[in-house]
C-alpha positions in Angstrom: -0.4 -0.4 -0.1 1.0 3.6 -0.7 0.4 6.9 1.1 0.2 10.4 -1.3 2.1 13.0 0.8 1.4 15.8 -1.7 2.1 17.2 -4.6 3.9 14.6 -6.7 5.3 12.4 -3.5 4.3 8.9 -2.8 5.8 6.2 -0.2 5.9 2.6 0.5 3.5 2.1 3.9 5.8 -0.3 5.1 8.7 2.5 5.0 7.0 4.3 7.3 9.3 4.9 10.4 6.8 6.9 12.0 4.3 10.2 11.1 5.2 13.1 13.5 3.3 16.5 14.0 5.4 19.2 13.2 3.9 21.8 16.0 4.3 19.4 18.9 7.2 17.2 18.1 9.6 20.1 17.6 9.1 21.5 20.8 11.5 18.9 22.2 15.2 19.8 21.4 16.6 16.2 20.7 13.7 16.2 17.8 15.0 19.6 16.4 18.8 18.3 16.9 17.5 15.4 14.4 15.8 17.0 11.6 18.3 19.6 11.9 21.2 16.9 11.4 18.7 15.7 8.5 18.8 18.6 6.8 22.7 19.1 6.9 22.8 15.4 5.6 20.7 16.3 2.8 17.9 13.6 3.5 15.0 16.0 3.9 12.7 16.2 1.4 9.9 19.5 1.5 6.8 18.0 -0.2 5.6 21.6 -0.2 5.7 24.9 -0.4 3.1 25.6 1.9 2.9 26.0 6.2 4.2 22.5 7.1 2.0 20.6 9.4 3.7 17.3 9.8 6.7 15.1 8.9 7.7 11.1 8.0 10.1 9.7 8.4 10.8 6.5 6.2 13.4 4.0 5.3 15.1 3.9 1.8 16.7 1.1 0.1 19.9 1.5 1.9 18.3 1.2 5.0 18.5 5.2 5.8 16.1 6.8 6.9 14.8 10.2 4.9 12.5 12.9 6.4 9.6 14.1 4.3 8.1 17.4 5.5 4.1 17.9 3.9 1.4 20.3 4.5 -1.4 17.3 5.3 -1.9 16.7 9.0 -0.3 13.9 10.8 -4.0 12.8 11.7 -5.3 12.9 8.3 -1.8 10.6 7.2 -2.1 8.3 10.3 -6.0 7.7 8.6 -4.7 7.1 5.3 -2.5 4.1 6.2 -5.0 2.3 7.5 -3.2 1.9 10.9 -5.9 2.8 12.6 -8.5 0.3 11.5 -5.9 -2.5 12.0 -5.8 -1.3 15.8 -9.6 -1.4 16.2 -10.2 -4.9 14.6 -7.4 -6.4 17.3 
């Protein structure tokens, strides 16, 4: 299954490490430091030029983690993955 992050960016759901709300998660210095290091390493992909609402961590083919910044809310992305539906059925 694939997840559309905006514009022309689609990722495999199985490659997702985490989906995070950018406003609440960047309160932590650790998260800000991680995002800064990822930016310097060239592993950040900004999917939209609009105000970012969330970021998604994904593993690539070489098992490196890339960060996708998107204007779609983390709640909407989570619903699109169907992950919450799977938990509800347990």
